[in-house]
C-alpha positions as CSV (number, residue, x, y, z in Angstrom):
1,M,24.7,-10.8,20.8
2,G,26.1,-12.3,17.9
3,V,24.3,-13.4,14.3
4,G,23.3,-16.4,15.4
5,Q,21.4,-15.9,18.9
6,I,19.6,-12.8,16.8
7,I,18.9,-15.5,13.8
8,S,17.7,-18.0,16.3
9,G,15.6,-15.3,18.4
10,T,13.8,-14.0,15.2
11,F,12.6,-18.2,14.3
12,G,12.0,-17.9,18.1
13,I,9.2,-15.5,18.1
14,V,7.9,-16.1,14.8
15,K,7.1,-19.8,15.5
16,T,5.8,-18.4,19.0
17,R,3.5,-15.6,17.4
18,F,3.2,-17.8,13.7
19,G,-0.9,-17.5,13.8
20,S,-0.7,-13.7,14.6
21,L,1.6,-12.9,12.5
22,L,-0.8,-14.8,9.6
23,G,-3.9,-13.3,10.2
24,L,-2.3,-9.7,9.9
25,W,-0.7,-11.0,6.8
26,A,-4.1,-11.8,6.0
27,T,-5.9,-8.8,7.3
28,Y,-3.5,-6.9,4.4
29,F,-3.7,-9.0,1.7
30,G,-7.9,-8.1,1.9
31,I,-7.2,-4.5,2.2
32,T,-4.6,-4.4,-0.7
33,I,-7.5,-6.8,-2.6
34,A,-10.2,-4.2,-1.5
35,V,-7.9,-1.0,-2.6
36,S,-7.3,-2.8,-6.0
37,I,-10.4,-3.4,-6.8
38,V,-11.6,-0.2,-5.6
39,M,-9.2,1.7,-8.1
40,F,-9.3,-1.0,-11.1
41,V,-13.1,0.5,-11.8
42,A,-11.4,4.0,-10.8
43,I,-8.9,3.6,-13.9
44,G,-11.5,1.5,-15.8
45,A,-14.1,5.1,-15.1
46,A,-11.5,7.6,-16.2
47,G,-10.4,5.2,-19.1
48,V,-14.1,5.3,-20.3
49,A,-14.2,9.2,-20.1
50,S,-10.9,9.6,-22.3
51,F,-12.7,7.0,-25.2
52,A,-16.0,8.7,-25.2
53,T,-14.9,12.2,-25.9
54,M,-11.7,10.9,-28.6
55,G,-14.4,10.2,-31.9
56,R,-15.7,13.3,-32.8
57,G,-13.3,15.2,-34.5
58,D,-13.5,19.0,-32.9
59,D,-11.1,20.3,-30.4
60,L,-13.7,19.4,-27.6
61,S,-13.1,16.2,-28.0
62,A,-9.4,16.4,-28.0
63,N,-9.7,18.0,-24.8
64,G,-11.9,15.5,-23.4
65,A,-9.5,12.9,-24.4
66,F,-6.4,15.2,-22.7
67,A,-8.9,15.4,-19.5
68,G,-9.5,11.9,-19.3
69,G,-5.8,11.1,-19.9
70,V,-4.7,13.2,-16.8
71,A,-7.7,11.9,-14.5
72,M,-6.2,8.1,-15.4
73,M,-2.7,9.3,-15.1
74,L,-4.0,10.8,-11.4
75,V,-5.4,7.6,-10.7
76,L,-2.5,5.6,-10.5
77,I,-0.7,8.0,-8.8
78,V,-3.3,7.8,-6.0
79,F,-3.4,4.0,-6.6
80,Y,0.3,3.9,-6.1
81,L,0.1,6.3,-3.1
82,G,-2.3,4.3,-1.3
83,Y,-1.4,0.5,-2.4
84,L,2.5,2.2,-0.8
85,L,0.8,3.5,2.0
86,V,-1.1,-0.3,3.3
87,A,2.7,-1.9,2.3
88,M,4.2,0.5,4.8
89,A,1.1,-0.1,7.5
90,Q,1.8,-4.1,6.8
91,Y,5.5,-3.9,7.1
92,A,5.0,-1.6,10.5
93,S,2.5,-4.0,11.9
94,L,4.6,-7.4,11.1
95,I,7.5,-5.9,12.9
96,S,5.5,-4.8,15.7
97,M,4.2,-7.8,15.8
98,A,7.7,-9.6,15.7
99,S,9.1,-8.0,18.4
100,P,11.0,-9.2,21.1
101,V,10.8,-6.1,23.4
102,D,7.0,-5.8,23.2
103,R,3.9,-8.8,23.3
104,P,1.1,-6.6,21.5
105,T,-2.7,-7.7,20.6
106,F,-3.6,-7.8,17.4
107,G,-5.4,-4.7,17.2
108,D,-2.5,-3.2,18.7
109,A,-0.3,-4.2,15.7
110,L,-2.9,-3.1,13.5
111,G,-2.9,0.1,15.0
112,A,0.5,1.0,15.3
113,G,1.0,0.3,11.4
114,W,-1.1,3.0,10.2
115,R,0.0,5.2,12.8
116,A,3.6,4.8,12.1
117,A,2.2,4.1,7.8
118,P,2.4,8.0,7.0
119,A,6.1,8.7,8.3
120,L,7.0,5.3,6.5
121,L,5.2,6.4,3.3
122,L,6.7,9.6,3.4
123,L,10.2,8.6,3.8
124,M,9.6,6.0,0.4
125,V,8.4,9.2,-1.4
126,V,11.1,11.0,-0.4
127,L,13.6,8.2,-1.4
128,I,12.2,7.2,-4.5
129,I,12.6,11.5,-5.7
130,G,16.2,11.0,-4.3
131,Y,16.8,8.2,-6.7
132,L,15.0,9.4,-9.6
């Protein structure tokens, strides 16, 4: 199989399954927006908790500000892991839907994406650690 056959096969599959692929993309776009809204609220709550204790000038306020900063960093780490989990599920779902070997339904492709997402996320975290 040559490169031209692979490219033409890919365009043929995308052309025949364009609606399903677009629907999967839109579904994950909505999930990403929902995750972002939840995490921005959590980041705001951690920031308010940190700033609420800063102005008193005693050791308790310094400890409260530190705890609020730690909480904000933890929320950011959880947000990025959650965002990457959704991204990995999206990639796996779209790949499943675009597979020339199988013709999954929308729900099957969505489920395949979420089943593959933890392993892909773990692989990405290992690669990020290796990069750093």
